[in-house]
C-alpha positions as CSV (number, residue, x, y, z in Angstrom):
1,M,-70.0,-149.9,79.1
2,S,-72.6,-147.9,80.9
3,H,-70.1,-146.8,83.6
4,T,-67.5,-145.5,81.2
5,G,-69.7,-142.5,80.4
6,P,-69.7,-141.1,83.9
7,L,-66.0,-142.0,84.5
8,R,-65.1,-140.0,81.5
9,L,-67.1,-137.0,82.5
10,L,-65.5,-137.2,85.9
11,I,-62.0,-137.3,84.4
12,L,-62.9,-134.5,82.0
13,L,-64.1,-132.3,84.9
14,M,-60.9,-132.9,86.8
15,V,-58.7,-132.0,83.9
16,L,-60.7,-128.9,83.2
17,G,-60.4,-127.9,86.8
18,L,-56.6,-128.3,86.8
19,V,-56.4,-126.4,83.6
20,A,-58.5,-123.5,85.0
21,A,-56.3,-123.5,88.2
22,A,-53.2,-123.3,86.1
23,C,-54.5,-120.4,84.1
24,S,-55.7,-118.5,87.0
25,S,-52.3,-118.6,88.8
26,D,-48.6,-118.7,88.0
27,D,-45.6,-119.3,90.0
28,S,-44.9,-115.7,90.6
29,S,-48.4,-115.0,92.1
30,D,-48.1,-117.9,94.4
31,T,-44.8,-116.7,95.6
32,T,-46.3,-113.3,96.1
33,M,-49.0,-114.7,98.3
34,A,-46.5,-116.6,100.5
35,A,-44.2,-113.6,100.7
36,D,-46.7,-110.9,101.5
37,M,-49.3,-112.7,103.5
38,D,-49.1,-114.9,106.4
39,M,-50.9,-118.3,106.9
40,D,-54.1,-116.5,107.9
41,G,-54.2,-114.4,104.6
42,E,-53.0,-111.2,106.3
43,F,-50.2,-108.9,105.1
44,A,-47.0,-109.4,106.9
45,F,-46.4,-105.6,107.1
46,G,-49.9,-104.5,108.4
47,D,-53.5,-104.7,107.8
48,P,-56.0,-102.8,105.6
49,M,-58.6,-100.8,107.7
50,A,-61.6,-98.6,107.4
51,A,-60.9,-94.9,106.9
52,S,-62.7,-94.2,110.1
53,D,-59.9,-96.0,112.0
54,A,-57.2,-93.7,110.9
55,S,-55.6,-91.2,113.2
56,R,-54.2,-89.1,110.3
57,T,-54.1,-88.7,106.6
58,I,-50.9,-88.6,104.7
59,E,-51.3,-86.9,101.2
60,I,-49.1,-88.3,98.4
61,T,-48.9,-87.0,94.9
62,A,-47.9,-89.3,91.9
63,N,-46.3,-87.2,89.2
64,D,-45.4,-87.8,85.6
65,D,-41.7,-87.2,86.2
66,F,-41.9,-90.7,87.9
67,T,-41.8,-89.4,91.3
68,F,-44.0,-89.3,94.3
69,S,-44.3,-86.2,96.5
70,P,-43.3,-86.7,99.3
71,A,-41.0,-89.6,98.5
72,S,-40.7,-90.5,102.2
73,V,-43.0,-90.4,105.1
74,S,-42.8,-91.6,108.9
75,V,-45.4,-93.4,110.8
76,T,-45.4,-95.2,114.3
77,K,-45.8,-98.8,114.8
78,G,-49.4,-99.4,115.8
79,E,-50.5,-96.3,113.9
80,T,-53.3,-96.5,111.4
81,V,-53.1,-93.9,108.6
82,T,-55.0,-93.1,105.4
83,F,-52.8,-92.6,102.3
84,K,-54.7,-90.0,100.1
85,V,-52.9,-90.4,96.8
86,T,-53.5,-88.0,93.8
87,N,-52.3,-88.5,90.2
88,S,-51.4,-84.9,89.3
89,G,-50.3,-86.1,85.8
90,K,-51.6,-87.0,82.3
91,I,-50.8,-90.6,82.3
92,P,-52.0,-93.5,84.6
93,H,-50.1,-94.3,87.8
94,D,-50.7,-96.7,90.5
95,F,-49.9,-97.0,94.3
96,V,-48.6,-100.3,95.6
97,L,-47.9,-100.6,99.3
98,G,-45.4,-103.4,100.4
99,D,-42.1,-104.5,101.3
100,D,-39.0,-105.1,98.8
101,Q,-40.1,-108.5,98.0
102,L,-43.7,-107.7,97.3
103,Q,-42.5,-104.7,95.1
104,A,-40.1,-106.8,93.1
105,E,-42.6,-109.5,92.5
106,H,-45.4,-107.1,91.6
107,E,-43.0,-105.5,89.1
108,A,-42.3,-108.8,87.5
109,E,-46.1,-109.6,87.3
110,M,-46.9,-106.3,85.7
111,A,-44.1,-106.8,83.2
112,E,-45.5,-110.2,82.2
113,M,-48.9,-108.5,81.7
114,A,-47.5,-105.7,79.6
115,G,-48.8,-105.8,76.2
116,G,-51.7,-108.0,77.0
117,D,-55.4,-106.9,77.6
118,M,-55.0,-107.7,81.5
119,A,-55.1,-104.7,83.7
120,M,-54.2,-104.4,87.3
121,H,-57.3,-104.3,89.7
122,D,-57.5,-102.6,92.9
123,E,-56.5,-104.7,95.9
124,P,-56.3,-104.0,99.5
125,N,-52.7,-102.6,99.2
126,A,-52.8,-101.4,95.6
127,F,-54.8,-99.2,93.2
128,V,-54.6,-97.7,89.8
129,L,-55.0,-93.9,89.5
130,E,-56.1,-92.4,86.2
131,P,-55.1,-88.9,85.4
132,G,-56.4,-86.4,87.8
133,E,-57.9,-89.1,90.0
134,T,-57.6,-89.3,94.0
135,K,-57.9,-92.5,95.9
136,E,-57.5,-93.5,99.5
137,M,-56.0,-96.5,101.3
138,T,-56.1,-96.8,105.1
139,W,-53.4,-99.1,106.7
140,H,-52.7,-100.2,110.2
141,M,-48.8,-100.5,110.6
142,T,-48.0,-103.5,112.6
143,E,-44.3,-103.9,112.1
144,S,-41.3,-101.7,112.5
145,G,-39.1,-101.1,109.5
146,E,-39.4,-99.9,105.9
147,I,-42.4,-100.4,103.7
148,L,-42.3,-99.2,100.1
149,F,-44.9,-97.5,97.8
150,G,-44.3,-97.9,94.2
151,C,-45.9,-97.3,90.8
152,H,-45.6,-100.4,88.6
153,Q,-47.1,-99.0,85.2
154,P,-44.7,-100.2,82.6
155,G,-41.2,-98.5,83.1
156,H,-42.2,-96.3,86.1
157,F,-40.8,-98.3,88.9
158,A,-37.5,-99.0,86.9
159,A,-37.3,-95.2,86.5
160,G,-37.4,-94.7,90.2
161,M,-41.1,-94.2,91.0
162,V,-40.9,-95.4,94.4
163,G,-41.1,-94.0,97.9
164,N,-40.8,-95.3,101.5
165,V,-42.7,-95.5,104.6
166,S,-40.5,-95.5,107.7
167,V,-42.3,-97.3,110.6
168,T,-40.6,-96.6,114.0
169,G,-41.3,-97.9,117.4
C-alpha cells in the first residue's frame, strides 16, 4: 500500500505532461514546423540574421487597403537583406516571410485563433505591426525561387495582402 502513493503521483504527472503537450501544440503547428524548418530547426528558405550582416535594406509599407508597397521585390541567392516594414494605416498588420505552404498554414492557424485571446507573437520570420509602427527583419536568402510575405490579420491575406520576393541566382 505504501508504494501506490508514489505510483499514482508518477501516473498523474505523466498524464499532466501529456495534457500540457497537447494544449501547447496542435496538428497544424506540428505540420508547420516540419514544412518550414529542416531537421536542424532552420527555415528551408533561408536564415534570420543580424541587421549588421545585411548588404541592403528593402523598405515595404503595409497599407489599410490590404496591399504591400512594393508588392514584389528581387534579391539574389546568398544575399542578406533587411526588410524594413512600416504600417502606414490605422489598423494592425503583420509581416510573415515564408513559402506558399508556410503562408497557408499560418493563415489557418490565425483563423483558428480568431475571436480568442491568443495573439501572434513576433517570431524570426514574422512580426505584428501596430498602426504607425516600423519593424525590421534581416534574412539570408539561401534558396532560389519565390518566397512570399503576407499579412494574416483576420481577412487580410484572403483579401490579397500578399507580396513576393523573387530570389534569383
